[in-house]
C-alpha positions as CSV (number, residue, x, y, z in Angstrom):
1,X,2.8,175.9,-6.2
2,X,-0.3,173.9,-6.8
3,X,1.5,171.9,-9.4
4,X,3.5,170.3,-6.6
5,X,0.9,168.9,-4.3
6,X,-0.3,165.7,-4.2
7,X,-3.5,165.3,-6.1
8,X,-5.4,164.0,-3.0
9,X,-4.7,167.1,-0.9
10,X,-5.4,169.5,-4.0
11,X,-8.8,168.1,-5.0
12,X,-10.5,168.7,-2.1
13,X,-12.9,171.7,-0.7
14,X,-11.0,173.7,2.1
15,X,-12.5,176.2,4.7
16,X,-10.8,179.5,4.6
17,X,-13.1,181.6,6.7
18,X,-16.3,182.0,8.5
19,X,-18.7,184.1,6.1
20,X,-20.0,186.5,9.1
21,X,-16.4,187.8,9.3
22,X,-15.4,188.3,5.5
23,X,-14.9,192.3,5.3
24,X,-16.2,194.4,2.5
25,X,-13.6,195.0,-0.3
26,X,-10.5,192.9,-0.6
27,X,-8.9,190.6,2.3
28,X,-5.8,188.4,2.2
29,X,-5.7,184.5,2.7
30,X,-3.8,181.8,2.2
31,X,-4.3,178.2,1.2
32,X,-1.8,175.1,0.1
33,X,1.0,177.7,0.0
34,X,-0.9,179.8,-2.3
35,X,-1.8,183.7,-1.8
36,X,-5.7,184.3,-1.8
37,X,-7.7,187.4,-2.7
38,X,-11.2,187.5,-1.1
39,X,-13.2,190.3,-2.4
40,X,-16.4,191.0,-1.1
41,X,-18.8,193.6,-3.3
42,X,-21.4,195.8,-2.2
43,X,-24.3,193.4,-2.5
44,X,-22.2,191.0,-0.6
45,X,-21.2,188.6,-3.7
46,X,-17.7,186.8,-2.7
47,X,-15.2,185.8,-5.1
48,X,-11.9,184.2,-4.3
49,X,-9.0,184.5,-6.3
50,X,-5.3,182.7,-6.1
51,X,-2.1,184.1,-7.3
52,X,-1.1,183.7,-10.5
53,X,-4.8,182.5,-11.9
54,X,-7.0,184.7,-13.8
55,X,-10.3,182.8,-13.3
56,X,-11.5,183.3,-9.9
57,X,-11.9,179.8,-7.8
58,X,-15.1,177.8,-7.1
59,X,-16.6,178.6,-3.9
60,X,-19.2,177.0,-1.9
61,X,-21.3,178.3,1.2
62,X,-22.0,175.7,3.6
63,X,-22.0,175.3,7.5
64,X,-21.7,179.2,7.7
65,X,-18.2,178.9,6.1
66,X,-16.9,180.0,2.9
67,X,-15.2,176.9,1.0
68,X,-13.0,176.9,-1.8
69,X,-10.5,174.6,-3.7
70,X,-7.2,174.7,-5.8
71,X,-7.7,171.8,-7.5
72,X,-10.9,169.8,-9.0
73,X,-13.0,167.8,-6.6
74,X,-14.5,164.8,-7.5
75,X,-17.7,165.9,-5.4
76,X,-19.6,168.2,-3.0
77,X,-18.6,169.0,0.5
78,X,-19.7,166.2,2.9
79,X,-22.7,165.7,4.3
80,X,-23.8,166.8,7.8
81,X,-27.5,166.3,8.7
82,X,-27.1,167.8,11.9
83,X,-26.3,170.9,10.9
84,X,-29.7,171.6,9.3
85,X,-31.6,170.9,12.4
86,X,-33.8,173.9,13.4
87,X,-33.2,173.2,17.1
88,X,-29.5,172.7,17.4
89,X,-27.0,175.4,18.5
90,X,-24.9,176.5,15.7
91,X,-21.8,177.6,17.6
92,X,-18.9,179.0,15.3
93,X,-15.6,179.0,17.9
94,X,-13.6,181.3,15.8
95,X,-10.3,180.5,14.2
96,X,-6.7,179.4,15.7
97,X,-3.6,179.5,14.0
98,X,-1.3,176.6,14.7
99,X,2.3,176.2,13.8
100,X,2.0,172.5,12.9
101,X,0.9,170.1,10.1
102,X,-2.7,170.1,9.6
103,X,-2.6,166.0,9.6
104,X,-1.0,166.1,13.2
105,X,-3.8,168.6,14.2
106,X,-6.6,165.9,12.7
107,X,-4.6,163.4,14.4
108,X,-4.6,165.1,17.6
109,X,-8.4,165.5,17.4
110,X,-8.8,161.6,17.3
111,X,-6.4,160.7,20.2
112,X,-8.4,160.0,23.4
113,X,-5.4,159.2,25.6
114,X,-4.1,162.8,25.8
115,X,-7.2,163.6,27.6
116,X,-6.3,163.5,31.6
117,X,-2.7,164.8,30.7
118,X,-3.5,167.4,28.6
119,X,-7.2,168.5,29.7
120,X,-6.9,167.8,33.2
121,X,-10.1,167.5,35.3
122,X,-12.0,168.5,32.3
123,X,-11.9,165.9,29.4
124,X,-10.1,163.7,31.9
125,X,-8.7,162.9,35.2
126,X,-6.3,160.6,36.9
127,X,-6.3,158.0,37.4
128,X,-9.0,157.3,34.7
129,X,-6.2,157.0,32.0
130,X,-7.1,153.8,29.9
131,X,-8.4,154.2,26.6
132,X,-10.8,150.9,26.2
133,X,-11.3,149.2,22.9
134,X,-12.9,150.3,20.4
135,X,-13.8,149.8,16.5
136,X,-12.3,151.7,13.6
137,X,-12.8,151.0,9.9
138,X,-12.1,152.6,6.7
139,X,-15.6,153.1,5.2
140,X,-14.9,152.4,1.8
141,X,-18.5,153.0,0.2
142,X,-18.0,156.8,1.3
143,X,-14.2,156.9,1.8
144,X,-14.0,157.8,5.1
145,X,-12.3,156.9,8.6
146,X,-14.6,155.9,11.3
147,X,-14.0,155.1,15.0
148,X,-16.9,153.8,17.0
149,X,-17.9,152.4,20.4
150,X,-15.5,155.0,21.9
151,X,-15.9,156.4,25.2
152,X,-14.2,157.7,28.3
153,X,-14.7,158.7,32.1
154,X,-14.8,162.8,31.8
155,X,-15.0,165.3,34.6
156,X,-16.9,167.9,32.6
157,X,-17.6,166.5,28.9
158,X,-19.2,169.6,27.7
159,X,-20.0,173.3,29.3
160,X,-23.2,172.2,30.4
161,X,-22.1,169.1,32.4
162,X,-22.4,169.4,36.0
163,X,-21.0,165.9,36.9
164,X,-18.5,163.5,35.8
165,X,-20.0,161.0,33.0
166,X,-18.3,158.3,30.8
167,X,-18.7,159.9,27.3
168,X,-19.4,157.9,24.2
169,X,-18.0,159.1,21.0
170,X,-17.8,158.4,17.6
171,X,-15.1,160.1,15.3
172,X,-15.3,160.6,11.4
173,X,-12.6,161.9,9.2
174,X,-14.2,162.9,5.8
175,X,-11.3,164.3,4.0
176,X,-7.7,164.3,5.1
177,X,-8.4,167.5,6.9
178,X,-11.6,167.6,8.1
179,X,-13.0,165.7,10.6
180,X,-16.3,165.4,13.1
181,X,-17.0,163.9,16.6
182,X,-20.3,162.7,17.8
183,X,-20.6,162.5,21.4
184,X,-23.0,162.1,24.2
185,X,-25.1,165.2,24.8
186,X,-25.4,166.0,28.8
187,X,-29.0,167.4,27.7
188,X,-30.4,164.8,25.7
189,X,-30.5,160.9,26.2
190,X,-31.4,160.5,22.2
191,X,-29.5,162.4,20.5
192,X,-25.6,163.3,20.2
193,X,-23.7,166.6,20.2
194,X,-21.6,167.3,17.4
195,X,-18.0,168.9,17.0
196,X,-16.2,170.0,13.9
197,X,-12.9,170.5,13.1
198,X,-11.8,172.2,9.5
199,X,-8.3,172.4,8.9
200,X,-6.9,175.3,6.3
201,X,-3.4,174.0,5.6
202,X,-1.6,177.6,5.3
203,X,2.1,175.5,4.5
204,X,3.0,172.2,5.2
205,X,3.9,173.1,8.5
206,X,1.3,176.3,9.6
207,X,-2.6,176.2,9.4
208,X,-5.6,177.8,10.7
209,X,-8.2,175.4,12.6
210,X,-11.8,176.4,12.6
211,X,-13.8,174.7,15.1
212,X,-17.5,174.5,15.1
213,X,-20.0,173.0,17.3
214,X,-23.8,171.8,17.0
215,X,-25.3,171.2,20.2
216,X,-28.5,170.7,22.0
217,X,-28.2,173.3,24.8
218,X,-30.5,175.9,25.8
219,X,-29.2,176.9,28.8
220,X,-25.6,178.1,28.3
221,X,-24.6,181.6,26.3
222,X,-22.9,181.5,23.1
223,X,-19.9,183.0,24.9
224,X,-19.7,180.5,27.5
225,X,-19.8,177.9,24.8
226,X,-16.9,179.4,23.0
227,X,-14.6,179.9,25.5
228,X,-15.0,176.5,26.6
229,X,-14.2,175.1,23.1
230,X,-11.3,177.5,22.8
231,X,-9.9,176.6,26.4
232,X,-9.5,173.1,24.9
233,X,-8.0,173.9,21.7
234,X,-5.5,176.3,23.2
235,X,-4.3,173.6,25.3
236,X,-4.0,171.3,22.1
237,X,-2.0,173.9,20.4
238,X,0.7,173.9,23.0
239,X,1.3,170.2,22.2
240,X,0.8,170.3,18.9
241,X,3.5,173.0,18.1
242,X,6.0,170.9,20.2
243,X,5.6,167.6,18.1
244,X,8.8,166.2,16.5
245,X,9.0,165.8,13.6
246,X,6.7,168.7,12.6
247,X,5.2,166.9,9.6
248,X,3.1,163.8,10.2
249,X,5.4,160.5,9.4
250,X,3.2,157.9,7.5
251,X,6.1,155.3,8.0
252,X,5.1,153.1,10.5
253,X,8.5,152.4,11.9
254,X,9.0,155.9,12.5
255,X,6.9,156.1,15.7
256,X,6.0,153.2,17.8
257,X,1.6,152.9,17.8
258,X,0.0,151.6,21.1
259,X,-3.3,149.7,21.3
260,X,-5.1,153.4,21.7
261,X,-3.5,154.7,18.8
262,X,-6.3,152.4,16.5
263,X,-7.7,155.5,14.8
264,X,-4.5,157.2,14.2
265,X,-3.0,153.8,12.8
266,X,-6.2,153.8,10.3
267,X,-5.7,157.3,9.5
268,X,-2.1,157.3,8.5
269,X,-3.0,154.0,6.5
270,X,-6.0,155.8,4.9
271,X,-3.4,158.7,3.8
272,X,-0.8,156.7,2.8
273,X,-3.6,154.7,0.6
274,X,-4.7,158.2,-1.0
275,X,-1.0,159.4,-1.8
276,X,-1.3,162.6,0.5
277,X,2.1,163.7,1.0
278,X,1.2,167.6,2.2
279,X,1.9,168.0,5.7
280,X,3.5,164.3,5.7
281,X,6.8,162.9,6.0
282,X,7.8,159.5,4.7
283,X,4.7,159.5,1.9
284,X,5.6,157.9,-1.1
C-alpha cells in the first residue's frame, strides 16, 4: 500500500501513540493504510513492524509520544523548545478517532472563523465574529506554514481564564499532518501557552488525533485541563465528520475562500506544491 502513497506524505514522522499507554506484549495499530504491530518487551523496549515488511520501522521517542514512519524522512522531528522547559505543564490529552481527512483536521485547527459558532461562549461568542487581518507566510528556510498577528476575542481562552480576553495566536504547520498553536497565556504576560495537534492518518478518510498542551498553569488539575481540551476537540469532531467532500479539495475553485481563510489558502497551496495527495482531492 505504501507504494501508492505520495512521497511527501510517506516521508514524514507520525505519532502512533502516547508512550505511557503502550502495553507490554504486542498491540495493533495502523498508519497510512498499513496495519502495524507494536511490540514492547519486558525491559520496555519498543519495536514497530508494518504488514509485509520483515525489518522493524524506524522509531523516535519525542514529546511523550512514539513516532514512526513508513518512508525515509529527510530530517528529524521538528524542534519544540517549549517541550523542554522544566516549569511547563505537560498535558497529553488522549486520542480521538475522527472519520475525516487528516488534512481537514489540520485545516480546521487553523480556522478562527468557527470559534463563535462551534465553541460558543468558550473560544468565541456573538457578536464578536469578525476575524481581523493577520499575516500568513510559507517559510521556505524551514518549509513550514506560519500565521502570525492573529487575534480573537474569547470568553474563556483557557481553563484557567476567569474573564473574556482578546487572545493573540500564532499558528505553525510543521508537516502536512502536524501543527502547533502559540497563544496568549492567562498566567504570564511574557510567555505563550503551546497547544499541539499531531494527526495519525489511518486511511485517507479516517484518522486518530493526538492533542497535547504545554502550559504555564500551576492552579488547574490535569483532569480539568484534559477535559477542557477534549471538550473543544469533540465539538470540532462533529463538524469535521460532516464536511463534504470528505477529502480536502486542493483545487481553488472547489471551495470559495474568504479573507478569514488566509491560513487555509496558504496551507492548501503548500500541500499542492509538495505533491500531497493522501487525504486530498483534486491533487495533481
